[in-house]
PAVEX-785371 format. One line per field, with one value per residue (C-alpha): residue number from 0; residue in one letter; z, y, x. Coordinates in nm, 4 decimals, decimal comma. Layout:
BEGIN
pos <- [NUM  ...] $
code <- [A  ...] $
w <- [Z  ...] $
v <- [Y  ...] $
u <- [X  ...] $
//
This chain:
BEGIN
pos <- [0  1  2  3  4  5  6  7  8  9  10  11  12  13  14  15  16  17  18  19  20  21  22  23  24  25  26  27  28  29  30  31  32  33  34  35  36  37  38  39  40  41  42  43  44  45  46  47  48  49  50  51  52  53  54  55  56  57  58  59  60  61  62  63  64  65  66  67  68  69  70  71  72  73  74  75  76  77  78  79  80  81  82  83  84  85  86  87  88  89  90  91  92  93  94  95  96  97  98  99  100  101  102  103  104  105  106  107  108  109  110  111  112  113  114  115  116  117  118  119  120  121  122  123  124  125  126  127  128  129  130  131  132  133  134  135  136  137  138  139  140  141  142  143  144  145  146  147  148  149  150  151  152  153  154  155  156  157  158  159  160  161  162  163  164  165  166  167  168  169  170  171  172  173  174  175  176  177  178  179  180  181  182  183  184  185  186  187  188  189  190  191  192  193  194  195  196  197  198  199  200  201  202  203  204  205  206  207  208  209  210  211  212  213  214  215  216  217  218  219  220  221  222  223  224  225  226  227  228  229  230  231  232  233  234  235  236  237  238  239  240  241  242  243  244  245  246  247  248  249  250  251  252  253  254  255  256  257  258  259  260  261  262  263  264  265  266  267  268  269  270  271  272  273  274  275  276  277  278  279  280  281  282  283  284  285  286  287  288  289  290  291  292  293  294  295  296  297  298  299  300  301  302  303  304  305  306  307  308  309  310  311  312  313  314  315  316  317  318  319  320  321  322  323  324  325  326  327  328  329  330  331  332  333  334  335  336  337  338  339  340  341  342  343  344  345  346  347  348  349  350  351  352  353  354  355  356  357  358  359  360  361  362  363  364  365  366  367  368] $
code <- [M  T  N  H  I  E  L  Q  S  K  K  F  F  D  P  T  R  L  G  E  L  G  W  N  T  Y  F  D  L  Q  L  A  D  I  D  V  A  N  S  H  I  A  R  I  I  S  I  Q  R  G  Q  F  L  V  T  D  G  H  N  E  Q  L  C  S  A  A  G  R  L  L  H  T  K  D  R  D  Y  P  I  T  G  D  W  V  L  I  E  G  T  I  I  T  G  V  I  P  R  K  N  I  L  S  R  G  E  A  G  S  R  S  N  R  T  R  T  A  K  R  E  Q  P  I  A  A  N  L  D  T  V  F  I  V  C  G  L  D  R  D  F  N  I  R  R  L  E  R  Y  L  T  L  V  H  N  Y  G  L  P  P  V  V  V  L  T  K  A  D  L  H  E  N  P  E  S  F  Q  Q  D  V  E  S  I  A  F  G  V  S  V  V  L  T  S  M  E  D  G  R  G  K  A  E  L  E  S  Y  L  E  Y  G  Q  T  V  A  M  I  G  S  S  G  A  G  K  S  T  L  A  N  M  L  H  G  S  D  I  Q  A  T  G  A  V  S  D  S  V  G  K  G  R  H  T  T  T  V  R  E  I  I  R  M  P  Q  G  G  L  L  M  D  N  P  G  I  R  E  I  A  F  H  E  E  G  S  G  I  E  N  T  F  A  D  I  E  E  L  A  T  M  C  R  F  A  N  C  S  H  Q  Q  E  P  D  C  A  V  L  H  A  V  K  T  S  K  L  P  H  E  R  L  A  S  F  R  K  M  Q  S  E  M  D  Y  L  S  T  R  R  T  K  S  A  D  R  V  E  K  E  R  W  R  G  V  S  Q  R  I  K  N  M  K  K  G  K  N] $
w <- [0,0021  -0,0827  0,2069  0,2651  0,2687  -0,0067  -0,1635  -0,0378  -0,1588  -0,5133  -0,4540  -0,5900  -0,2860  0,0544  0,2728  0,5846  0,3272  0,0973  0,4948  0,5473  0,2419  0,3536  0,2224  0,3921  0,3494  0,1787  -0,1152  -0,0145  -0,0711  -0,4255  -0,6302  -0,5489  -0,9193  -1,0358  -1,2425  -1,0904  -1,2016  -1,4100  -1,2181  -0,9016  -0,6695  -0,6368  -0,5199  -0,7043  -0,4646  -0,7574  -1,0936  -1,3478  -1,6613  -1,7619  -1,5577  -1,2238  -0,9498  -0,7750  -0,4712  -0,3382  -0,0556  -0,1233  -0,4564  -0,6445  -1,0195  -1,3204  -1,4986  -1,7599  -1,7987  -2,0053  -2,3713  -2,3302  -1,9308  -2,1661  -2,3151  -2,0047  -1,8912  -1,6598  -1,2902  -1,4153  -1,4796  -1,2155  -0,9700  -0,6234  -0,3898  -0,6498  -0,5712  -0,9334  -1,1329  -1,3376  -1,5197  -1,5830  -1,5779  -1,7516  -1,4619  -1,6090  -1,3577  -1,1149  -0,8408  -0,6907  -0,4765  -0,1721  -0,2204  -0,4153  -0,3387  -0,6788  -0,8147  -1,0446  -1,2707  -1,2811  -1,5823  -1,6623  -1,4731  -1,6211  -1,6867  -1,4893  -1,1603  -0,9728  -1,0745  -1,3077  -1,7000  -1,6391  -1,3034  -1,1211  -0,9586  -0,6656  -0,4720  -0,3983  -0,0664  0,2043  0,5442  0,6463  0,4862  0,6806  0,5647  0,5915  0,6236  0,7283  0,9767  0,7691  0,4557  0,3671  0,6443  0,5198  0,6949  0,3879  0,2082  0,4522  0,4347  0,0644  0,1801  0,4300  0,1359  -0,0923  0,1615  0,2419  -0,0486  -0,0749  0,3056  0,4213  0,7058  0,7737  0,9630  1,0312  1,0393  1,1196  1,0928  1,1163  1,5240  1,6751  1,4345  1,6780  2,0103  2,0803  1,7819  1,9970  1,9057  1,4987  1,6017  1,8025  1,4828  1,2546  1,5047  1,4861  1,1368  1,1582  1,3477  1,4505  1,3255  1,4713  1,4603  1,5619  1,5587  1,4439  1,4640  1,3460  1,6016  1,8528  1,7509  1,8644  1,7738  1,5849  1,9022  1,7817  1,3986  1,4588  1,5745  1,2256  1,0803  1,2966  1,0700  0,7231  0,7582  0,4450  0,5214  0,2144  0,2346  0,0536  0,0920  -0,1165  -0,1774  0,0936  0,4025  0,4801  0,3802  0,2737  0,6031  0,8259  0,6272  0,7597  1,0519  1,0722  0,9854  1,1690  0,8955  0,5973  0,3022  0,1446  0,0426  0,1751  0,0692  0,2607  0,4226  0,1199  0,3443  -0,0071  0,0408  0,3906  0,3015  0,1936  -0,1645  -0,3460  -0,3439  -0,3887  -0,7765  -0,7809  -0,5685  -0,4045  -0,0534  0,1691  0,4268  0,7922  1,0495  1,2452  1,0085  0,7914  0,5175  0,4616  0,0726  0,0188  -0,2690  -0,4881  -0,3744  -0,5102  -0,6934  -0,7053  -0,4812  -0,8107  -0,6652  -0,9360  -0,7270  -0,5379  -0,1633  0,1404  0,1831  0,2227  0,5483  0,7159  0,7174  0,7465  0,9767  1,2011  0,9347  0,8596  1,2000  1,1658  0,9017  1,0621  1,2274  0,9150  0,8519  0,5008  0,4027  0,1045  0,1932  0,0453  0,3718  0,1125  0,2078  0,3744  0,6512  1,0009  0,8757  1,1470  0,9109  0,8735  1,1973  1,3086  1,0729  1,1987  1,5791  1,5001  1,5931  1,1914  1,0251  0,6830  0,5154  0,6189  0,4785  0,1811  0,1780  0,2094  -0,0780  -0,3459  -0,2597  -0,2384  -0,5572  -0,6963  -0,5910  -0,7081  -1,0809  -1,0582  -0,9516  -1,2450  -1,4851  -1,4178  -1,4162  -1,7527  -1,8958  -1,7597  -1,9354  -2,2673  -2,2217  -2,1524  -2,5359  -2,7386  -2,6105  -2,6905  -2,9906  -3,1145  -3,0049  -3,2370  -3,5012  -3,4689  -3,4528  -3,7458  -3,9147  -3,8288  -3,9801  -4,3234  -4,2883  -4,3200  -4,6090] $
v <- [-0,0008  0,3746  0,5169  0,8828  0,7372  0,5987  0,8268  1,1140  0,8668  1,0143  1,3230  1,4133  1,5001  1,6893  1,5557  1,7652  2,0673  1,8942  1,8658  2,1361  2,1672  1,9489  1,6451  1,3566  0,9108  0,9267  1,0520  0,8725  0,5632  0,7365  0,7002  0,3357  0,3238  0,6096  0,6417  0,9825  0,9313  1,1810  1,4653  1,6408  1,6854  2,0168  2,1715  2,4030  2,7175  2,9372  2,9504  3,2854  3,2385  2,9389  2,9577  2,7784  2,9095  2,5634  2,5331  2,1914  2,3723  2,5915  2,7169  2,8193  2,9097  2,9615  2,6192  2,4763  2,2174  1,9398  1,8760  1,6302  1,7900  1,9748  1,7922  1,5583  1,6447  1,9402  1,7233  1,6088  1,9334  2,0809  2,3113  2,5420  2,2302  1,9854  1,8365  1,7689  1,5906  1,8362  1,8300  2,1360  2,4521  2,1512  2,0171  1,6126  1,4875  1,5308  1,3374  1,1728  1,3780  1,2967  1,5459  1,8267  2,0646  2,2067  2,3631  2,4526  2,6723  3,0225  3,0730  2,7844  2,7228  2,4761  2,6380  2,3624  2,3996  2,5802  2,2639  2,3472  2,1758  2,2179  2,1747  2,4448  2,3107  2,4492  2,3875  1,9945  1,7898  2,0343  1,9414  2,2106  2,4639  2,7914  2,8600  3,2987  3,4990  3,8608  3,9595  4,2958  4,2668  3,9033  3,7540  3,5123  3,1718  2,9551  3,0944  2,9140  2,5927  2,5627  2,5661  2,3634  2,1490  2,1825  2,1648  1,8335  1,7077  1,6307  1,5151  1,8054  1,9749  2,3258  2,6090  2,8878  3,2176  3,5403  3,8016  4,1322  4,1797  4,4435  4,6394  4,4731  4,4946  4,0915  3,9310  3,6149  3,5604  3,5439  3,2622  3,0722  3,1641  2,9792  2,6853  2,6230  2,4939  2,4007  2,0972  1,9052  2,2500  2,4657  2,8461  3,1035  3,4593  3,6812  4,0685  4,2815  4,5300  4,2376  4,0028  3,8552  3,4106  3,4418  3,2245  2,8937  2,9402  2,9197  2,5500  2,4718  2,6139  2,3343  2,2117  2,0297  2,1392  2,3023  2,4977  2,6259  3,0752  3,0814  3,3147  3,5868  3,8302  4,1718  3,8489  4,0244  3,6684  3,8684  4,0003  3,6990  3,6060  3,8751  3,8679  3,4909  3,5421  3,9078  4,1253  4,2661  4,0050  4,0033  4,3405  4,4429  4,6712  4,9644  4,8401  5,0586  5,2693  5,3007  4,9318  4,8144  4,5216  4,4724  4,5032  4,2360  4,2741  3,8956  3,7953  3,3563  3,1148  3,1516  2,9387  3,1727  2,9653  3,1212  3,1101  2,8299  2,5944  2,5200  2,6928  2,9080  2,9700  3,2524  3,2464  3,4728  3,5201  3,3526  3,4914  3,1672  2,8266  2,5817  2,2356  1,9326  1,6618  1,4958  1,3432  1,2809  1,7041  1,6697  1,4542  1,6691  2,0266  1,8875  1,6320  1,7493  1,7252  1,3574  1,2743  1,3891  1,2254  0,8779  0,9228  0,9359  0,7035  0,6470  0,5618  0,7646  1,0660  1,3386  1,5829  1,7855  1,6952  1,2776  1,2091  1,1561  1,3772  1,4527  1,6736  1,8900  1,8677  2,0607  2,2593  2,3365  2,3466  2,5703  2,3549  2,3871  2,6406  2,7261  2,8517  2,5634  2,2813  2,5177  2,5516  2,1377  2,0787  2,3382  2,1500  1,8418  1,8732  1,9516  1,6395  1,4181  1,6385  1,5336  1,2483  1,1388  1,2742  1,1125  0,7547  0,8520  1,0168  0,6129  0,5112  0,6678  0,5344  0,1541  0,2319  0,3738  0,0642  -0,2256  -0,0506  -0,0891  -0,4227  -0,5101  -0,2879  -0,5491  -0,8832  -0,8238  -0,7145  -0,9852  -1,1762  -1,0066  -1,1291  -1,4418  -1,4387] $
u <- [0,0079  0,1233  0,2389  0,3981  0,7689  0,6858  0,6035  0,8385  1,1157  0,9908  1,1281  0,7540  0,6232  0,6516  0,4511  0,4950  0,4022  0,0887  -0,0680  -0,0469  -0,2779  -0,5131  -0,3606  -0,4923  -0,4091  -0,7318  -0,5342  -0,2066  -0,4794  -0,6301  -0,2325  -0,2112  -0,3208  -0,2880  0,0883  0,2732  0,6085  0,7604  0,4750  0,4563  0,0998  -0,0262  -0,3705  -0,5665  -0,6457  -0,8345  -0,8406  -0,9238  -0,9825  -0,8682  -0,5092  -0,4926  -0,2741  -0,1711  0,0294  0,2563  0,3345  0,6936  0,5753  0,3123  0,2584  0,0459  -0,1598  -0,2900  -0,5035  -0,3656  -0,5757  -0,7335  -0,9142  -1,0708  -1,2949  -1,4123  -1,7743  -1,7757  -1,7440  -1,4448  -1,2642  -0,9978  -1,1831  -1,0665  -0,9772  -0,8903  -0,5349  -0,3862  -0,1076  0,1156  0,4072  0,5990  0,3035  0,0603  -0,2282  -0,1872  -0,4820  -0,7490  -0,7023  -1,0467  -1,1980  -1,3591  -1,6306  -1,7643  -2,0168  -2,1322  -2,4968  -2,7329  -2,5409  -2,7513  -2,9288  -3,0205  -3,2809  -3,5285  -3,9148  -4,1069  -3,8890  -3,5604  -3,3551  -3,0840  -3,0081  -2,6624  -2,4077  -2,1974  -1,8835  -1,7737  -1,5146  -1,4189  -1,2522  -1,3951  -1,4361  -1,6711  -1,9616  -2,0216  -2,3330  -2,2624  -2,5946  -2,6255  -2,8317  -2,9350  -3,1610  -3,0028  -3,1490  -3,3733  -3,5283  -3,5969  -3,3331  -3,1357  -3,3572  -3,2623  -2,8662  -2,8591  -3,0435  -2,8011  -2,5474  -2,5865  -2,7692  -2,3249  -2,2896  -2,1306  -2,1261  -2,2733  -2,2151  -2,4714  -2,2442  -2,4722  -2,2857  -2,3117  -2,5088  -2,3726  -2,6224  -2,8697  -2,9618  -3,0866  -2,9108  -2,9554  -3,3634  -3,1984  -3,0153  -3,2919  -3,4952  -3,2184  -3,1276  -3,5310  -3,5058  -3,1371  -3,1585  -2,8003  -2,6303  -2,4171  -2,5575  -2,2778  -2,3067  -1,9931  -1,9073  -1,6168  -1,6372  -1,5608  -1,5166  -1,7450  -1,7656  -1,4126  -1,2589  -1,6025  -1,5255  -1,1863  -1,1801  -1,3455  -0,9943  -0,7537  -0,4272  -0,4831  -0,8631  -1,0295  -1,3581  -1,5697  -1,7832  -2,0829  -2,3896  -2,5394  -2,2924  -2,2276  -2,3498  -2,0049  -1,7879  -1,5173  -1,5430  -1,5338  -1,2152  -1,0650  -1,1740  -1,0041  -0,6920  -0,6502  -0,5467  -0,7756  -0,6400  -0,9843  -1,1354  -1,5209  -1,7454  -1,8820  -2,2469  -2,5030  -2,7110  -3,0179  -3,0623  -2,8971  -2,6918  -2,3074  -2,1667  -2,0721  -1,6348  -1,5679  -1,4985  -1,3452  -1,3174  -0,9860  -0,8341  -0,6610  -0,3713  -0,5573  -0,2655  -0,4817  -0,3309  -0,6310  -0,7432  -1,0842  -1,1581  -1,4115  -1,6535  -1,8144  -2,1998  -2,5364  -2,7773  -2,9898  -2,9926  -3,0610  -3,0078  -2,8685  -2,8316  -3,0264  -2,9104  -3,0221  -3,1030  -3,4519  -3,4160  -3,1313  -3,2937  -3,6431  -3,5838  -3,8694  -4,1838  -3,9352  -4,0083  -4,3874  -4,4631  -4,4013  -4,7291  -4,9345  -5,1738  -5,0775  -4,6563  -4,6667  -4,8856  -4,7572  -4,9158  -5,1805  -5,5520  -5,5085  -5,7048  -5,4887  -5,1540  -4,9435  -4,7584  -5,1206  -5,2294  -4,9211  -4,9622  -5,3080  -5,2036  -4,9840  -4,6878  -4,5610  -4,4637  -4,7311  -4,4079  -4,1882  -4,4125  -4,4703  -4,1135  -4,0586  -4,2897  -4,1165  -3,7877  -3,9440  -4,0798  -3,7718  -3,6154  -3,8357  -3,7886  -3,4143  -3,4735  -3,6639  -3,5511  -3,2251  -3,3907  -3,5511  -3,1425  -3,0445  -3,3087  -3,2657  -2,8968  -2,9843  -3,1553  -2,9709  -2,7117  -2,9491  -3,0704  -2,6212  -2,6333  -2,9679  -2,7861  -2,4268  -2,6643  -2,8070  -2,5595  -2,3537  -2,6745  -2,6684  -2,2642  -2,3261  -2,6431] $
//
């Protein structure tokens, strides 16, 4: 089995420096079946105009993707956070990922649902995702439910970070509102004014850990990055008096090495949260509704108008907000559509495969005649 000692002897790998960038035994195992001769290992820390800024822990350099990578499927194309093999200044391969976070590409939504036809990968090889929401006009419980579902769909652990706590005399009320819909998820209040929440978030940025921040434009992601780093590493925009929101400043995805020992990825603001992948997001985000559903008379209850529906009863008795049930129904419909679309796509591939087999059989018969 491949191990650090064997890899170090090959002179293309400094395990200590790569460990600081998030390399671990998972990636060691991925190299067992990969030809790494004459290659160096590095991690992509940002992408700009088709150029990849990578680092091996010693040096940073700009690289281009090998021609064959330009023709791969969207998800196989190198993205920020990927570990890659490099020859000179060319990325020749992507080491299999531990995980990925992606969303539906903006502007590619289906007319029927909020699901997107095209996927837009956000980042790879993450340990935690900070969902950043400002306590100004950016605050929206229903949107936070969508962010939580998006992150849970990929099996990643979310942390909700509420910025601009200094704007309110009682920001804890917002925290309690979020905790009521984010089951088992840490909800942290932060303020640049007094450093509130910094110590709590630093625990996610320990040695080799990679955290990605996602949220709306102006939610305070760059300001949060500055607070956690202890210096102004990211440009920030002042809060607009006209709309009461911070101005969007981040334009590229970028991994920043943090003094705590981990890495923090800043991301441009997300305008629309469209889904492209179904997973366990609904079950995790709406655990309260899922639990109520077990008490419905019918196992396949749609919670619309069935008799003895525990979910509808909870809404009627004000134990479950109607808005939350509406949010659940909407996202469940989107996930069902994704599942149906994927099934139809798989059936189409299977039909085309058998059509090809049938044609080959016909050709063989003609050859015999």
